[in-house]
N, C-alpha and C positions, 0 to 999 in steps of 0.2 A: 504494500500500500504506500509506503514511503517513496518508492521509486515512481509510482504514478503521480504522487503529489509533486515531487520534484520535476517530473516531466511536464506536468501542466503548469507549474509556476514559471517554467522557462519560456512559455508561450506568452505573447502579449495579451493583456487582459481582454481586449475586444475579440480575440480569436479563441479564448478558452472554451466557450460553449461548443464551437465547431470542433476543436481538438477532442473534447470529451465525447462528442457524438461519434467521431471517427474511431476513437479507442473502443467505445462500446460496440460499434459495428464490426470492428476487427475481432473482438472477443466473441461476439455472436457467430461470426463466420467460422472461427476456429471450432466452436462447439458443434456447428452443423457438420463440419468435416469429420470430427471425432464420431458423432452419432452415425453419419453415413458409413464410415469405416466399420463401426461396430455392428451395424444392422445389415449392411449389404456386402461388404468385402469379406469379412471374417467368416460368416456362415457359409459362403461358397468355397472357402479354402479348407479350413480345419474345424470349423464350428466354434461355438462359444463355450466349450467345456471348461475353460480356465476360470470362468466366472462362477460365483456362488449360486446364481439363479439362472433360469432359462429365459433369456431375453425374448425369444419368440413367443413363449407362453405369456409372459408379462405384457408384451405389446398386443398380443391377440386379445387378452382380457381387457386391456385399456380401450381398445378401439372396436370391440364388438358392439353391435347395436343392442341397447338395453330394451327390454320389453316395455311398451308404453302402458302406463296405468291410466285408467279413465280419470280425467281431471274436470269432470263436469262439462264436457264438450257437448255441443248440440249435435244430435244425429240427423241423418238425412230425412227421417220420417217426419220431422217437424214441418217440412215444406211440402211433403207429398201426400201424407195420410189425411183423408177427408175427415175422419173421426177426430184426429188430432187437431185439425183446424177448428172444428166445432168446439172442442174443449178449450182451445186457446181463446176463442172469442168469449166463451163463458167466463173464463178466468179474468179476462180484461174487463168484462162488464162488472164482475164482482169487485175488482180493484179500481173501478171508475177510470180506466184507461192508463193506469200507472204501470207502464211496461217495465221500468226498472225494478219495481217491487215484485212483479211477477217473476222476472229473471232471478232475483235474489231468493225468493221463496223456492223456486225450482232447484236452484243450485244447493240450497240448504238441504232439501230432501234428497238430492243426489249424494250429498256427503253422508247423511244419516243412514240411508238405505241404498247402498250401491248395488248395481246389477239388475235393476228393474227396467221395465220398458218405458218408453217416453210417455205413452198413454197412462201408465200407472202413476208416474210422477204428477202428471196434470190432474188426474182424478184425485189423488191424495191431497194435493194443495187445495183443490176446489172443496173437497170434503172438509178439510180442516177449517177453511174460511167460513163455510156455511155452518159448521158445528159451533164455531166461536161466536157467530152472530146471534145464535138463538140461545 
């Protein structure tokens, strides 16, 4: 670290940010070369047996696609199912047109009871609203 500080202090002050950027770029380039060598050159020659862990296995685990969990996303049936559209209109009538409240209530039910159909969520929210009004 002292060497880098001395090197940067020998550069005129107005060029120090540029010199720091260039040093960081060179450092990153060296890391890319080392990683390329470890991941592409060594496996084709003698493998990575000298390391304490299997790099291929670690890289495969890091970059494999993770299964997507439902996050309250809206399915396609919200736009296509006619029964669904009727339930949506009924919910909006109960909420006096408050779309944000409807979305919030549906998302809340999706979190509480995952894995149900879209119509089930709509019916449940409508049932709860009607039950609470009486």
